[in-house]
C-alpha positions as CSV (number, residue, x, y, z in Angstrom):
1,M,69.3,43.2,81.0
2,E,65.8,43.9,79.3
3,T,65.5,45.6,76.2
4,E,62.8,48.7,75.8
5,T,60.0,47.9,73.9
6,S,59.4,50.5,71.1
7,E,56.6,52.3,73.3
8,Q,58.8,52.6,76.7
9,C,62.0,54.0,73.8
10,R,58.6,56.4,73.5
11,K,58.1,57.4,77.0
12,N,61.7,58.1,77.6
13,S,62.7,60.3,74.1
14,C,65.4,58.5,73.0
15,W,62.7,58.3,69.8
16,S,62.0,61.5,67.9
17,S,58.0,62.4,67.1
18,W,59.1,61.1,63.7
19,G,59.8,57.7,64.5
20,M,63.0,57.8,64.5
21,K,65.8,57.9,66.4
22,K,67.4,61.2,67.6
23,H,70.7,59.7,67.0
24,M,71.7,59.9,63.5
25,G,74.5,62.3,62.6
26,G,77.2,61.6,61.2
27,H,76.4,59.1,58.5
28,G,76.3,60.8,55.3
29,G,80.1,61.3,54.4
30,G,80.9,57.9,52.8
31,G,78.0,59.4,50.4
32,A,79.5,62.3,49.6
33,L,82.9,60.0,49.2
34,Y,81.9,57.7,46.2
35,G,79.3,60.5,44.6
36,L,82.6,62.9,44.1
37,G,84.2,59.8,43.0
38,F,81.5,58.6,40.4
39,I,81.9,62.1,39.0
40,G,85.4,62.1,38.7
41,A,85.1,59.0,37.5
42,L,82.6,59.4,34.8
43,V,84.1,62.7,33.7
44,Y,87.6,60.6,33.5
45,Y,86.5,57.6,31.9
46,L,83.7,59.7,29.0
47,T,86.7,62.1,28.1
48,T,89.3,59.3,27.6
49,A,86.7,57.3,26.0
50,P,87.3,56.5,21.5
51,S,83.6,55.4,21.4
52,L,80.4,55.6,21.7
53,L,80.1,51.6,23.4
54,A,84.0,52.9,25.5
55,G,81.1,55.4,26.8
56,V,79.1,53.2,27.7
57,I,81.9,51.1,29.7
58,G,83.0,54.1,30.8
59,V,80.1,55.2,32.3
60,V,79.4,51.6,34.4
61,K,82.8,51.4,35.5
62,A,81.8,55.4,36.7
63,I,80.0,53.4,38.7
64,L,81.3,50.3,40.0
65,W,84.7,52.0,40.3
66,P,84.5,51.2,44.1
67,A,84.9,48.1,43.8
68,F,87.7,48.5,41.4
69,L,89.9,50.7,44.1
70,V,89.2,47.4,46.7
71,Y,90.7,45.0,44.0
72,G,93.9,47.1,43.3
73,V,94.5,47.5,46.8
74,L,94.5,43.8,47.7
75,K,96.4,42.8,44.4
76,F,98.8,45.4,45.7
77,I,99.2,44.3,49.3
78,G,99.2,40.8,48.1
79,A,96.0,39.5,50.1
């Protein structure tokens, strides 16, 4: 099976006028979930921080919260 070149694809209208594929919908849910989790973790870590250093560490933890979550789940299931 031969793949289409980008010029053939443009002629067949699978590309928009901006050069991006038209069928790109529904790919933004993960970013929203990460953003909400980041804000929630940031609020939690900053409100429980007893010192400035703990607050800075809390900001780093808020950025890396998905890694902590995956690590905890894998540890829980014994993988």
